[in-house]
C-alpha positions in Angstrom: 132.0 11.9 39.0 132.2 14.3 36.0 128.9 15.6 34.7 128.1 17.0 31.3 125.4 19.4 30.1 124.0 19.6 26.6 123.3 23.3 26.0 122.1 25.4 23.1 123.2 29.0 22.9 122.8 31.8 20.4 126.3 33.3 19.7 125.1 36.6 18.2 126.1 39.9 19.7 122.6 41.2 19.7 120.9 38.1 21.0 122.1 36.3 24.0 120.3 33.3 25.2 120.8 29.7 26.1 118.9 26.6 27.0 120.0 23.5 29.0 118.7 20.4 27.3 120.0 17.7 29.6 122.6 16.8 32.2 124.3 13.3 32.3 127.5 11.6 33.4 127.8 9.9 30.0 129.8 12.0 27.6 129.0 9.9 24.5 125.3 10.2 25.3 125.7 14.0 25.6 127.6 14.3 22.3 124.7 12.2 20.5 122.0 14.4 22.0 123.8 17.5 21.0 124.3 16.1 17.5 120.6 15.1 17.1 119.5 18.6 18.1 121.9 20.0 15.5 120.5 17.7 12.9 117.0 19.0 13.7 118.3 22.6 13.2 119.9 21.6 10.0 116.6 20.2 8.7 114.8 23.5 9.7 117.4 25.6 8.0 117.1 23.5 4.8 113.3 23.8 4.9 113.4 27.5 5.4 115.9 28.1 2.5 113.5 29.2 -0.3 116.2 30.5 -2.6 116.2 28.0 -5.5 119.4 29.4 -7.1 121.3 28.9 -3.8 124.3 26.6 -4.3 124.6 26.3 -0.6 125.1 22.8 0.9 124.2 22.7 4.6 126.4 20.7 7.0 127.3 20.4 10.6 130.8 21.4 11.8 132.5 20.8 15.1 135.1 23.4 14.1 133.6 26.4 15.9 135.5 29.5 14.8 132.7 32.0 15.5 133.5 35.3 17.2 132.2 33.7 20.5 130.2 36.6 21.9 129.1 34.1 24.5 131.9 33.1 26.8 131.4 29.8 28.6 133.2 29.7 32.0 133.0 25.8 32.0 135.1 23.6 29.7 133.4 23.1 26.4 133.9 19.5 25.3 132.3 19.7 21.8 130.3 22.1 19.7 128.0 21.5 16.7 127.2 24.4 14.4 125.1 24.4 11.1 127.1 25.9 8.3 126.5 26.7 4.6 129.3 25.7 2.3 129.8 26.3 -1.5 131.4 23.4 -3.4 134.3 24.4 -5.6 136.1 22.2 -8.3 139.3 20.8 -7.1 139.2 22.9 -3.9 137.9 22.6 -0.4 134.4 23.9 0.1 134.1 27.6 1.0 132.3 28.6 4.1 129.4 30.9 3.1 128.0 31.5 6.6 127.4 29.8 10.0 124.2 29.8 12.0 124.5 31.5 15.3 122.7 28.8 17.2 125.2 26.4 18.6 124.7 23.1 20.5 127.5 22.4 22.9 128.5 19.7 25.4 129.9 21.4 28.5 131.8 19.8 31.3 130.4 20.7 34.8 132.7 20.9 37.8 133.3 17.6 39.7 132.1 19.1 42.8 129.6 21.9 43.1 130.1 23.7 46.3 126.8 23.5 48.3 127.1 26.8 50.2 125.2 27.2 53.4 122.4 29.6 53.5 123.2 31.5 56.6 120.1 33.5 57.6 117.2 34.8 55.8 116.9 37.1 52.8 117.4 40.7 54.0 114.6 42.5 52.2 116.0 45.9 53.2 118.8 45.3 50.7 116.4 44.7 47.7 115.1 47.5 45.5 112.7 46.7 42.6 110.7 49.9 42.6 112.8 52.4 40.6 112.8 54.3 37.4 115.4 53.3 34.7 118.2 55.9 34.1 116.8 56.7 30.6 113.3 57.5 32.0 112.3 61.1 32.1 109.8 62.4 34.6 108.4 65.8 35.8 109.7 65.0 39.3 113.4 65.1 38.6 114.1 67.2 41.6 113.2 64.5 44.2 
């Protein structure tokens, strides 16, 4: 059975984060949930837009042509992105900008390999007590 996840990720080169909202085997339900989250974001963006002279009209697009700083290794079924478009006479609206927060429906593998956990965690292989490379200390000779 194919499973789908509704995820939100920030596709901005300086901020990389993601959140899994739900997992389901119903693709239509996943699309609806992702769209509902996008509508909430759209409402927040509209509310935060304090520029009264702004001619921007906020919409949701499924045509995600962002730079895609975040690369998904699973198949993306659908994406929803809040965009700002400017209306023009007798022409298609012009894209002014797109939000970096994207809601997506991602297809999960049919079978997730449940690997065996052979043995315990070897704590001799772990090292969490160290100084970062950029750290400068008086004891550099050690």
